[in-house]
PLY file of the C-alpha trace (Angstrom):
ply
format ascii 1.0
element vertex 139
property float x
property float y
property float z
element edge 138
property int vertex1
property int vertex2
end_header
-2.10 10.64 18.13
-1.49 7.17 19.57
-3.27 5.60 16.61
-1.13 7.55 14.15
1.95 6.28 15.97
0.60 2.74 15.78
0.10 3.12 12.04
3.68 4.37 11.71
4.85 1.34 13.64
2.91 -0.98 11.30
4.62 0.66 8.32
8.04 0.45 9.97
7.63 -3.22 10.89
6.74 -4.06 7.30
9.70 -2.06 6.04
11.91 -4.10 8.36
10.48 -7.34 6.97
8.59 -8.10 10.18
5.35 -8.59 8.29
3.57 -10.93 10.69
4.05 -8.44 13.54
2.88 -5.62 11.29
-0.22 -7.59 10.35
-1.08 -8.35 13.97
-0.68 -4.72 15.00
-2.73 -3.48 12.01
-5.54 -5.95 12.68
-5.59 -4.95 16.35
-5.87 -1.28 15.42
-8.53 -1.99 12.78
-10.63 -3.81 15.37
-11.10 -0.43 17.05
-11.70 1.89 14.09
-15.13 3.07 15.16
-15.19 6.84 15.00
-11.78 7.17 13.37
-11.33 9.41 10.33
-11.85 7.47 7.10
-8.43 8.49 5.78
-6.71 6.96 8.80
-8.60 3.69 8.29
-7.62 3.71 4.61
-3.93 4.13 5.40
-4.04 1.48 8.11
-5.71 -0.98 5.71
-3.13 -0.11 3.07
-0.36 -0.98 5.53
-2.17 -4.21 6.38
-2.17 -5.08 2.67
1.56 -4.31 2.52
2.16 -6.71 5.40
0.13 -9.42 3.66
2.09 -8.91 0.44
5.26 -9.21 2.49
4.09 -12.62 3.68
3.31 -13.72 0.10
-0.40 -13.71 0.94
-1.16 -11.85 -2.26
-4.76 -12.96 -2.75
-5.61 -11.71 0.75
-3.77 -8.45 0.08
-5.69 -7.95 -3.17
-8.99 -8.59 -1.38
-8.03 -6.07 1.29
-7.12 -3.53 -1.37
-10.45 -3.58 -3.26
-12.35 -1.38 -0.77
-9.26 0.77 -0.29
-9.18 1.53 -4.01
-12.82 2.61 -4.00
-12.35 4.82 -0.94
-9.14 6.28 -2.34
-10.78 7.15 -5.66
-13.74 8.73 -3.85
-11.51 10.92 -1.67
-10.90 14.58 -2.46
-7.72 15.36 -4.41
-5.79 16.77 -1.40
-6.41 13.55 0.52
-5.32 11.38 -2.42
-2.12 13.41 -2.67
-0.65 11.88 0.48
-1.13 8.32 -0.77
0.00 9.10 -4.32
0.91 5.84 -6.01
0.75 3.78 -2.81
-2.49 2.00 -3.66
-1.30 1.21 -7.19
2.00 -0.13 -5.86
0.31 -2.38 -3.32
-2.08 -3.70 -5.98
0.80 -4.20 -8.44
2.77 -6.13 -5.81
-0.20 -8.42 -5.14
-0.87 -8.97 -8.85
2.80 -9.73 -9.49
2.83 -12.18 -6.60
-0.17 -13.91 -8.14
1.66 -14.25 -11.45
-0.41 -11.59 -13.21
2.67 -9.86 -14.63
1.04 -7.72 -17.34
-1.59 -6.31 -14.99
1.07 -5.75 -12.35
3.25 -3.83 -14.82
0.36 -1.52 -15.75
-0.43 -0.76 -12.10
3.23 -0.35 -11.14
3.71 2.12 -13.98
0.61 4.05 -12.93
1.93 4.12 -9.38
5.33 5.30 -10.53
3.81 8.04 -12.66
1.67 9.25 -9.75
4.61 9.18 -7.34
6.85 11.04 -9.75
4.22 13.70 -10.49
3.17 14.30 -6.88
6.17 13.33 -4.77
9.05 13.85 -7.19
11.68 11.57 -8.67
13.77 11.28 -5.49
11.00 10.27 -3.07
11.31 6.82 -1.48
7.93 5.72 -2.84
9.01 6.71 -6.37
12.15 4.62 -5.88
10.01 1.74 -4.59
7.91 1.98 -7.76
11.01 1.91 -9.99
12.32 -1.13 -8.12
8.99 -2.94 -8.50
8.91 -2.22 -12.24
12.45 -3.58 -12.48
11.46 -6.80 -10.71
8.44 -7.22 -12.95
10.49 -6.62 -16.09
13.15 -9.07 -14.97
10.62 -11.85 -14.38
0 1
1 2
2 3
3 4
4 5
5 6
6 7
7 8
8 9
9 10
10 11
11 12
12 13
13 14
14 15
15 16
16 17
17 18
18 19
19 20
20 21
21 22
22 23
23 24
24 25
25 26
26 27
27 28
28 29
29 30
30 31
31 32
32 33
33 34
34 35
35 36
36 37
37 38
38 39
39 40
40 41
41 42
42 43
43 44
44 45
45 46
46 47
47 48
48 49
49 50
50 51
51 52
52 53
53 54
54 55
55 56
56 57
57 58
58 59
59 60
60 61
61 62
62 63
63 64
64 65
65 66
66 67
67 68
68 69
69 70
70 71
71 72
72 73
73 74
74 75
75 76
76 77
77 78
78 79
79 80
80 81
81 82
82 83
83 84
84 85
85 86
86 87
87 88
88 89
89 90
90 91
91 92
92 93
93 94
94 95
95 96
96 97
97 98
98 99
99 100
100 101
101 102
102 103
103 104
104 105
105 106
106 107
107 108
108 109
109 110
110 111
111 112
112 113
113 114
114 115
115 116
116 117
117 118
118 119
119 120
120 121
121 122
122 123
123 124
124 125
125 126
126 127
127 128
128 129
129 130
130 131
131 132
132 133
133 134
134 135
135 136
136 137
137 138
């Protein structure tokens, strides 16, 4: 339970723009992942990637996301449901930050479609996806 709260704190710090703090907390938690459920590790790494993107460290975020993508794709459908679109959005953000606009647009659209299908049009992650697509299109 304490680790789940820590992960929530990492997410909240990133949402508040306190990305360096979020990164430090995520790395601290990841140093002690032995024996933790794989899904928890995946979500914690995803939040680490979000904090790196927030610091414009997009290449590092993309490197962090590669194993997350493989684990996410290998997970059973009910487990993927909870992270619907999140991996695509993090990858799209990193690609966009690296100037890879076309690739970013494809991944952002895939993330939006997943969010809309699984979470609905009014979910905050769906709105995040729409906002990202708007930024990409405006660039």
